[in-house]
MMTF fields as JSON, N, C-alpha, C and O atoms, coordinates in Angstrom:
{
  "mmtfVersion": "1.0.0",
  "mmtfProducer": "UNKNOWN",
  "numBonds": 347,
  "numAtoms": 348,
  "numGroups": 87,
  "numChains": 1,
  "numModels": 1,
  "chainsPerModel": [1],
  "groupsPerChain": [87],
  "chainIdList": ["A"],
  "bondAtomList": [4, 2, 8, 6, 12, 10, 16, 14, 20, 18, 24, 22, 28, 26, 32, 30, 36, 34, 40, 38, 44, 42, 48, 46, 52, 50, 56, 54, 60, 58, 64, 62, 68, 66, 72, 70, 76, 74, 80, 78, 84, 82, 88, 86, 92, 90, 96, 94, 100, 98, 104, 102, 108, 106, 112, 110, 116, 114, 120, 118, 124, 122, 128, 126, 132, 130, 136, 134, 140, 138, 144, 142, 148, 146, 152, 150, 156, 154, 160, 158, 164, 162, 168, 166, 172, 170, 176, 174, 180, 178, 184, 182, 188, 186, 192, 190, 196, 194, 200, 198, 204, 202, 208, 206, 212, 210, 216, 214, 220, 218, 224, 222, 228, 226, 232, 230, 236, 234, 240, 238, 244, 242, 248, 246, 252, 250, 256, 254, 260, 258, 264, 262, 268, 266, 272, 270, 276, 274, 280, 278, 284, 282, 288, 286, 292, 290, 296, 294, 300, 298, 304, 302, 308, 306, 312, 310, 316, 314, 320, 318, 324, 322, 328, 326, 332, 330, 336, 334, 340, 338, 344, 342],
  "bondOrderList": [1, 1, 1, 1, 1, 1, 1, 1, 1, 1, 1, 1, 1, 1, 1, 1, 1, 1, 1, 1, 1, 1, 1, 1, 1, 1, 1, 1, 1, 1, 1, 1, 1, 1, 1, 1, 1, 1, 1, 1, 1, 1, 1, 1, 1, 1, 1, 1, 1, 1, 1, 1, 1, 1, 1, 1, 1, 1, 1, 1, 1, 1, 1, 1, 1, 1, 1, 1, 1, 1, 1, 1, 1, 1, 1, 1, 1, 1, 1, 1, 1, 1, 1, 1, 1, 1],
  "groupList": [{"groupName": "MET", "atomNameList": ["N", "CA", "C", "O"], "elementList": ["N", "C", "C", "O"], "formalChargeList": [0, 0, 0, 0], "bondAtomList": [1, 0, 2, 1, 3, 2], "bondOrderList": [1, 1, 2], "singleLetterCode": "M", "chemCompType": "L-PEPTIDE LINKING"}, {"groupName": "LYS", "atomNameList": ["N", "CA", "C", "O"], "elementList": ["N", "C", "C", "O"], "formalChargeList": [0, 0, 0, 0], "bondAtomList": [1, 0, 2, 1, 3, 2], "bondOrderList": [1, 1, 2], "singleLetterCode": "K", "chemCompType": "L-PEPTIDE LINKING"}, {"groupName": "CYS", "atomNameList": ["N", "CA", "C", "O"], "elementList": ["N", "C", "C", "O"], "formalChargeList": [0, 0, 0, 0], "bondAtomList": [1, 0, 2, 1, 3, 2], "bondOrderList": [1, 1, 2], "singleLetterCode": "C", "chemCompType": "L-PEPTIDE LINKING"}, {"groupName": "PRO", "atomNameList": ["N", "CA", "C", "O"], "elementList": ["N", "C", "C", "O"], "formalChargeList": [0, 0, 0, 0], "bondAtomList": [1, 0, 2, 1, 3, 2], "bondOrderList": [1, 1, 2], "singleLetterCode": "P", "chemCompType": "L-PEPTIDE LINKING"}, {"groupName": "ASN", "atomNameList": ["N", "CA", "C", "O"], "elementList": ["N", "C", "C", "O"], "formalChargeList": [0, 0, 0, 0], "bondAtomList": [1, 0, 2, 1, 3, 2], "bondOrderList": [1, 1, 2], "singleLetterCode": "N", "chemCompType": "L-PEPTIDE LINKING"}, {"groupName": "GLY", "atomNameList": ["N", "CA", "C", "O"], "elementList": ["N", "C", "C", "O"], "formalChargeList": [0, 0, 0, 0], "bondAtomList": [1, 0, 2, 1, 3, 2], "bondOrderList": [1, 1, 2], "singleLetterCode": "G", "chemCompType": "PEPTIDE LINKING"}, {"groupName": "TYR", "atomNameList": ["N", "CA", "C", "O"], "elementList": ["N", "C", "C", "O"], "formalChargeList": [0, 0, 0, 0], "bondAtomList": [1, 0, 2, 1, 3, 2], "bondOrderList": [1, 1, 2], "singleLetterCode": "Y", "chemCompType": "L-PEPTIDE LINKING"}, {"groupName": "GLU", "atomNameList": ["N", "CA", "C", "O"], "elementList": ["N", "C", "C", "O"], "formalChargeList": [0, 0, 0, 0], "bondAtomList": [1, 0, 2, 1, 3, 2], "bondOrderList": [1, 1, 2], "singleLetterCode": "E", "chemCompType": "L-PEPTIDE LINKING"}, {"groupName": "ARG", "atomNameList": ["N", "CA", "C", "O"], "elementList": ["N", "C", "C", "O"], "formalChargeList": [0, 0, 0, 0], "bondAtomList": [1, 0, 2, 1, 3, 2], "bondOrderList": [1, 1, 2], "singleLetterCode": "R", "chemCompType": "L-PEPTIDE LINKING"}, {"groupName": "ALA", "atomNameList": ["N", "CA", "C", "O"], "elementList": ["N", "C", "C", "O"], "formalChargeList": [0, 0, 0, 0], "bondAtomList": [1, 0, 2, 1, 3, 2], "bondOrderList": [1, 1, 2], "singleLetterCode": "A", "chemCompType": "L-PEPTIDE LINKING"}, {"groupName": "LEU", "atomNameList": ["N", "CA", "C", "O"], "elementList": ["N", "C", "C", "O"], "formalChargeList": [0, 0, 0, 0], "bondAtomList": [1, 0, 2, 1, 3, 2], "bondOrderList": [1, 1, 2], "singleLetterCode": "L", "chemCompType": "L-PEPTIDE LINKING"}, {"groupName": "SER", "atomNameList": ["N", "CA", "C", "O"], "elementList": ["N", "C", "C", "O"], "formalChargeList": [0, 0, 0, 0], "bondAtomList": [1, 0, 2, 1, 3, 2], "bondOrderList": [1, 1, 2], "singleLetterCode": "S", "chemCompType": "L-PEPTIDE LINKING"}, {"groupName": "ASP", "atomNameList": ["N", "CA", "C", "O"], "elementList": ["N", "C", "C", "O"], "formalChargeList": [0, 0, 0, 0], "bondAtomList": [1, 0, 2, 1, 3, 2], "bondOrderList": [1, 1, 2], "singleLetterCode": "D", "chemCompType": "L-PEPTIDE LINKING"}, {"groupName": "THR", "atomNameList": ["N", "CA", "C", "O"], "elementList": ["N", "C", "C", "O"], "formalChargeList": [0, 0, 0, 0], "bondAtomList": [1, 0, 2, 1, 3, 2], "bondOrderList": [1, 1, 2], "singleLetterCode": "T", "chemCompType": "L-PEPTIDE LINKING"}, {"groupName": "VAL", "atomNameList": ["N", "CA", "C", "O"], "elementList": ["N", "C", "C", "O"], "formalChargeList": [0, 0, 0, 0], "bondAtomList": [1, 0, 2, 1, 3, 2], "bondOrderList": [1, 1, 2], "singleLetterCode": "V", "chemCompType": "L-PEPTIDE LINKING"}, {"groupName": "TRP", "atomNameList": ["N", "CA", "C", "O"], "elementList": ["N", "C", "C", "O"], "formalChargeList": [0, 0, 0, 0], "bondAtomList": [1, 0, 2, 1, 3, 2], "bondOrderList": [1, 1, 2], "singleLetterCode": "W", "chemCompType": "L-PEPTIDE LINKING"}, {"groupName": "PHE", "atomNameList": ["N", "CA", "C", "O"], "elementList": ["N", "C", "C", "O"], "formalChargeList": [0, 0, 0, 0], "bondAtomList": [1, 0, 2, 1, 3, 2], "bondOrderList": [1, 1, 2], "singleLetterCode": "F", "chemCompType": "L-PEPTIDE LINKING"}, {"groupName": "HIS", "atomNameList": ["N", "CA", "C", "O"], "elementList": ["N", "C", "C", "O"], "formalChargeList": [0, 0, 0, 0], "bondAtomList": [1, 0, 2, 1, 3, 2], "bondOrderList": [1, 1, 2], "singleLetterCode": "H", "chemCompType": "L-PEPTIDE LINKING"}, {"groupName": "ILE", "atomNameList": ["N", "CA", "C", "O"], "elementList": ["N", "C", "C", "O"], "formalChargeList": [0, 0, 0, 0], "bondAtomList": [1, 0, 2, 1, 3, 2], "bondOrderList": [1, 1, 2], "singleLetterCode": "I", "chemCompType": "L-PEPTIDE LINKING"}, {"groupName": "GLN", "atomNameList": ["N", "CA", "C", "O"], "elementList": ["N", "C", "C", "O"], "formalChargeList": [0, 0, 0, 0], "bondAtomList": [1, 0, 2, 1, 3, 2], "bondOrderList": [1, 1, 2], "singleLetterCode": "Q", "chemCompType": "L-PEPTIDE LINKING"}],
  "groupTypeList": [0, 1, 2, 3, 4, 2, 5, 6, 7, 4, 8, 9, 9, 10, 1, 10, 2, 1, 1, 2, 11, 8, 12, 10, 13, 14, 9, 3, 14, 15, 16, 3, 4, 15, 1, 15, 17, 10, 1, 13, 10, 11, 15, 18, 6, 10, 13, 10, 18, 9, 14, 16, 16, 18, 9, 11, 16, 10, 10, 8, 1, 10, 3, 3, 3, 6, 12, 18, 8, 7, 18, 3, 3, 19, 0, 13, 3, 15, 10, 6, 3, 17, 1, 18, 3, 9, 3],
  "groupIdList": [1, 2, 3, 4, 5, 6, 7, 8, 9, 10, 11, 12, 13, 14, 15, 16, 17, 18, 19, 20, 21, 22, 23, 24, 25, 26, 27, 28, 29, 30, 31, 32, 33, 34, 35, 36, 37, 38, 39, 40, 41, 42, 43, 44, 45, 46, 47, 48, 49, 50, 51, 52, 53, 54, 55, 56, 57, 58, 59, 60, 61, 62, 63, 64, 65, 66, 67, 68, 69, 70, 71, 72, 73, 74, 75, 76, 77, 78, 79, 80, 81, 82, 83, 84, 85, 86, 87],
  "secStructList": [7, 7, 7, 6, 6, 6, 6, 7, 7, 7, 7, 1, 1, 7, 1, 5, 7, 1, 1, 1, 7, 7, 5, 1, 1, 1, 7, 7, 7, 7, 7, 7, 7, 1, 6, 6, 6, 6, 6, 2, 2, 2, 2, 2, 2, 2, 2, 2, 2, 2, 2, 2, 2, 2, 2, 2, 2, 2, 2, 2, 1, 1, 7, 6, 6, 1, 7, 7, 1, 1, 7, 7, 6, 6, 1, 7, 6, 6, 6, 7, 1, 1, 1, 1, 7, 7, 7],
  "xCoordList": [-34.597, -33.337, -34.174, -35.291, -32.696, -33.006, -32.315, -31.33, -33.029, -32.594, -31.876, -32.401, -30.478, -29.487, -29.389, -28.545, -30.207, -30.424, -31.839, -31.537, -32.906, -33.964, -34.051, -35.2, -33.549, -33.423, -35.753, -36.746, -35.595, -37.006, -36.929, -36.402, -37.574, -38.028, -38.296, -39.485, -37.205, -37.818, -37.683, -37.033, -38.863, -38.23, -37.05, -36.481, -36.778, -35.114, -34.292, -33.169, -35.847, -36.13, -35.872, -34.751, -36.273, -35.908, -34.753, -33.887, -34.795, -34.151, -33.399, -32.275, -35.278, -35.258, -36.389, -37.476, -35.658, -36.314, -37.802, -37.861, -38.823, -40.319, -40.877, -41.986, -39.352, -39.892, -38.883, -39.3, -37.679, -36.863, -36.402, -35.453, -36.526, -36.19, -34.544, -34.014, -33.858, -32.624, -32.235, -33.011, -31.088, -31.023, -30.354, -29.716, -31.304, -30.723, -29.309, -28.674, -29.119, -28.269, -26.208, -25.081, -26.908, -24.806, -24.808, -25.682, -23.757, -22.429, -23.041, -23.605, -22.838, -22.88, -22.026, -21.223, -21.188, -20.314, -19.563, -20.26, -18.473, -17.452, -17.13, -16.396, -17.917, -16.879, -16.435, -17.039, -15.213, -14.039, -14.515, -13.953, -15.151, -15.088, -14.314, -13.54, -14.432, -13.276, -13.039, -12.022, -13.279, -12.72, -12.228, -11.657, -12.227, -11.475, -10.631, -10.042, -10.562, -9.378, -8.5, -7.281, -9.236, -8.471, -7.515, -6.654, -8.126, -7.484, -6.107, -4.979, -6.326, -5.382, -3.975, -2.812, -4.536, -3.305, -2.841, -1.734, -3.285, -2.753, -2.155, -1.072, -2.316, -2.21, -0.728, -0.262, -0.436, 1.013, 1.537, 2.761, 0.905, 2.203, 3.019, 4.242, 2.515, 3.106, 3.495, 3.624, 3.756, 4.354, 5.463, 6.429, 5.507, 6.561, 7.804, 8.93, 6.41, 7.736, 8.209, 9.137, 7.98, 8.084, 9.715, 10.86, 9.466, 10.362, 11.776, 12.558, 11.779, 12.396, 13.739, 14.931, 13.044, 13.093, 13.862, 14.751, 13.697, 14.24, 15.418, 16.546, 15.293, 16.898, 17.531, 18.621, 16.862, 17.461, 19.155, 20.374, 18.693, 19.08, 19.482, 20.578, 19.587, 19.804, 21.47, 22.549, 20.915, 22.259, 23.755, 24.901, 22.684, 24.038, 24.697, 25.859, 24.218, 24.951, 26.073, 27.112, 25.666, 26.678, 28.607, 29.014, 29.303, 31.151, 31.809, 31.521, 32.697, 33.47, 33.786, 33.443, 34.405, 33.685, 32.702, 32.936, 31.596, 29.951, 29.332, 28.656, 29.833, 29.029, 28.971, 27.938, 30.329, 30.001, 29.195, 28.929, 28.67, 27.788, 27.735, 26.754, 29.835, 29.659, 30.105, 30.529, 30.187, 30.915, 31.838, 31.492, 33.773, 34.383, 34.455, 34.382, 34.628, 34.46, 35.543, 35.347, 36.077, 37.294, 36.595, 36.34, 35.648, 34.337, 34.135, 34.757, 32.831, 32.159, 31.993, 31.235, 33.202, 33.26, 33.164, 33.998, 31.899, 30.611, 29.385, 28.51, 29.544, 28.398, 29.621, 29.274, 30.915, 31.833, 32.446, 33.311, 32.348, 33.227, 34.112, 34.982, 33.487, 34.098, 35.407, 36.327, 35.436, 35.997, 37.291, 38.353, 36.949, 38.16, 38.833, 38.284, 40.935, 41.218, 41.512, 41.788, 41.269, 41.669, 42.807, 43.635, 43.092, 45.367, 45.175, 46.12],
  "yCoordList": [-3.397, -2.087, -1.456, -0.987, -1.795, -1.015, 0.015, -0.015, 1.385, 2.457, 2.289, 1.801, 2.901, 3.189, 3.966, 4.281, 4.29, 6.058, 5.642, 5.593, 5.409, 5.073, 3.418, 3.038, 2.922, 0.717, 0.909, 0.231, 1.993, 1.5, 0.366, 0.574, -0.657, -1.109, -0.947, -0.859, -0.855, 0.279, -1.303, -2.302, -0.968, -1.736, -0.964, 0.019, -2.157, -2.504, -1.209, -0.872, -0.796, -0.18, 1.267, 1.643, 1.907, 3.367, 3.698, 3.071, 5.145, 6.049, 6.879, 7.199, 6.99, 7.479, 6.688, 6.214, 6.758, 6.078, 6.945, 8.07, 6.046, 6.559, 6.988, 7.297, 6.844, 7.8, 8.446, 9.086, 8.715, 10.098, 10.354, 11.076, 10.082, 10.614, 10.544, 11.196, 9.939, 9.601, 9.141, 8.31, 9.566, 9.399, 7.204, 6.695, 6.953, 5.557, 4.862, 3.831, 5.859, 5.602, 5.648, 5.199, 6.445, 6.841, 6.01, 5.573, 5.8, 4.368, 4.947, 6.041, 3.812, 4.392, 4.636, 4.609, 4.988, 5.974, 4.568, 4.243, 4.042, 3.03, 3.928, 4.908, 3.258, 3.753, 2.705, 1.71, 2.57, 2.136, 1.321, 2.127, 0.312, -0.77, -0.435, 0.519, -1.192, -0.907, -2.09, -2.152, -3.457, -4.677, -4.476, -5.466, -3.433, -3.692, -2.702, -3.414, -1.806, -1.13, -2.18, -2.267, -2.975, -4.099, -5.448, -6.167, -5.397, -6.652, -5.68, -6.001, -4.68, -3.78, -3.114, -2.73, -3.214, -2.94, -4.007, -3.939, -4.947, -6.305, -6.73, -7.228, -6.783, -6.798, -5.746, -6.078, -5.155, -3.777, -4.224, -4.354, -4.481, -4.811, -6.174, -6.047, -7.386, -8.471, -8.778, -9.99, -7.991, -7.227, -6.856, -7.619, -5.297, -5.182, -5.901, -5.66, -7.034, -7.692, -8.538, -8.908, -9.672, -10.399, -9.442, -9.88, -8.519, -7.508, -7.778, -8.728, -6.903, -7.181, -8.254, -8.086, -9.277, -10.77, -11.359, -12.094, -11.166, -11.514, -10.551, -11.042, -9.35, -8.622, -9.117, -9.593, -9.173, -9.507, -10.803, -10.626, -11.403, -13.051, -12.622, -13.111, -12.316, -11.915, -10.509, -10.315, -10.053, -9.403, -9.706, -9.61, -10.267, -11.73, -12.978, -13.374, -13.231, -13.742, -12.786, -13.051, -11.784, -11.307, -11.861, -12.524, -11.613, -11.962, -10.621, -9.56, -10.904, -10.09, -8.498, -8.393, -7.719, -7.069, -6.033, -5.056, -6.267, -6.518, -6.299, -5.32, -8.118, -8.814, -7.579, -7.007, -7.243, -6.472, -6.032, -4.83, -6.878, -6.197, -4.848, -4.177, -4.619, -2.85, -2.614, -3.414, -1.224, -0.452, 0.111, 0.795, 0.123, 0.574, 2.477, 3.119, 2.915, 4.262, 5.446, 6.627, 4.976, 5.628, 5.731, 6.93, 4.855, 4.776, 5.815, 6.666, 5.939, 7.216, 8.172, 8.062, 9.344, 9.798, 10.38, 11.209, 10.7, 11.713, 10.952, 11.549, 9.55, 9.22, 9.34, 9.872, 8.817, 8.733, 9.848, 9.777, 11.221, 12.567, 12.562, 13.242, 11.754, 11.823, 10.582, 10.59, 9.405, 8.315, 8.72, 8.118, 9.56, 9.77, 10.889, 11.988, 10.621, 11.717, 12.665, 12.382, 13.892, 15.038, 15.399, 15.918, 15.212, 15.489, 16.771, 17.53],
  "zCoordList": [-12.671, -11.7, -10.37, -10.152, -9.479, -8.28, -8.655, -9.393, -7.937, -8.22, -6.559, -5.558, -6.729, -5.834, -5.118, -4.279, -5.405, -4.16, -3.29, -2.097, -3.446, -2.68, -3.013, -3.239, -3.043, -3.421, -4.354, -4.089, -5.246, -5.452, -6.972, -8.065, -6.532, -7.96, -9.177, -9.482, -10.286, -11.258, -12.153, -11.844, -13.744, -14.828, -15.181, -14.708, -16.703, -16.827, -17.905, -18.281, -18.058, -19.513, -18.737, -19.079, -18.128, -17.295, -16.94, -16.331, -17.524, -17.515, -16.056, -15.669, -15.446, -13.987, -13.254, -13.585, -12.126, -10.464, -11.052, -11.548, -10.806, -10.268, -8.872, -8.434, -8.267, -7.13, -6.747, -5.782, -6.911, -6.368, -7.176, -6.871, -9.037, -10.169, -10.225, -11.124, -9.497, -9.631, -11.12, -11.591, -12.003, -13.841, -12.694, -11.772, -13.959, -13.38, -14.538, -14.315, -15.822, -16.601, -15.744, -15.95, -14.878, -14.019, -13.168, -12.42, -13.315, -12.337, -11.217, -11.189, -9.904, -8.735, -8.17, -9.103, -6.961, -7.278, -6.037, -5.076, -6.199, -5.338, -3.984, -3.855, -3.065, -1.44, -1.194, -1.596, -0.439, -0.144, 1.65, 2.391, 2.552, 3.384, 4.222, 4.134, 5.151, 6.129, 6.022, 6.714, 5.542, 4.89, 3.755, 3.297, 3.016, 1.35, 2.626, 3.439, 2.776, 3.505, 4.405, 4.259, 5.355, 5.897, 5.21, 5.717, 3.81, 2.817, 2.404, 2.778, 1.735, 1.357, 2.56, 2.435, 3.193, 4.225, 4.594, 5.126, 4.502, 5.256, 4.019, 4.326, 2.797, 1.6, 0.907, -0.183, 1.277, 1.504, 2.767, 2.806, 3.777, 5.022, 4.767, 4.719, 4.608, 4.206, 2.905, 2.733, 1.801, 0.955, 1.624, 1.641, 2.457, 2.461, 4.0, 4.436, 4.358, 5.216, 4.783, 5.501, 3.116, 2.539, 1.561, 1.678, 0.938, 0.668, 1.761, 1.721, 2.469, 3.827, 3.848, 3.593, 4.224, 4.412, 3.487, 3.917, 1.763, 0.771, 0.87, 0.812, 1.002, 0.518, 1.224, 0.906, 2.839, 4.112, 3.426, 3.426, 3.19, 3.002, 1.587, 1.858, 0.735, -0.569, -0.261, -0.821, 0.614, 0.979, 1.165, 0.726, 2.407, 3.786, 1.962, 2.045, 1.167, -0.172, -0.632, -1.236, -0.256, -0.847, -0.91, 0.044, -1.725, -1.125, -1.02, -1.574, -0.231, 0.455, -0.879, -2.056, -0.146, 0.848, 1.122, 1.834, 0.541, 0.083, 1.272, 1.586, 2.489, 3.366, 4.334, 4.68, 4.737, 5.924, 6.964, 6.981, 7.99, 8.452, 9.454, 9.773, 10.019, 10.303, 9.499, 8.664, 9.444, 8.82, 9.343, 10.306, 8.924, 10.143, 9.842, 8.794, 11.301, 11.437, 10.145, 9.862, 9.899, 8.438, 7.936, 7.825, 7.193, 6.277, 6.174, 5.537, 7.059, 7.233, 8.577, 9.541, 8.189, 9.598, 9.562, 9.925, 9.026, 9.737, 10.643, 11.269, 10.552, 11.853, 13.262, 14.316, 13.085, 14.164, 14.041, 13.168, 14.72, 14.193, 16.282, 16.827, 16.596, 18.559, 18.31, 19.128, 17.007, 17.502, 16.353, 16.198, 15.857, 15.085, 15.208, 15.119, 15.569, 16.109, 14.559, 13.393, 15.343, 14.047, 13.536, 14.284, 12.194, 11.772, 11.729, 11.515]
}
C-alpha cells in the first residue's frame, strides 16, 4: 500500500507508514482538480442551455391568450408609467 502523504510503499497489513508514521487506515481527502471543475461547470452550462430552449419551445406552443409575446401596457402599468394616462 502506498502512503498518500509521502508515497512510500508499505505492506498492506501495516496501519502506520514506516517512513512518515501517517495513519494508513484513514481515507485520503479528495480535492477536485481543474478538469473536474471544467467538466462539472460544462454540464451545468449545457443543462441550463437545454432547459432554456426546451422551455422556449414549449411556451411557444401555448394556446391563446397565453402565447402573447408582448404584454400590453394596460396589464402591467408599473412597467410603463409614462405611457398610461392618469385618471
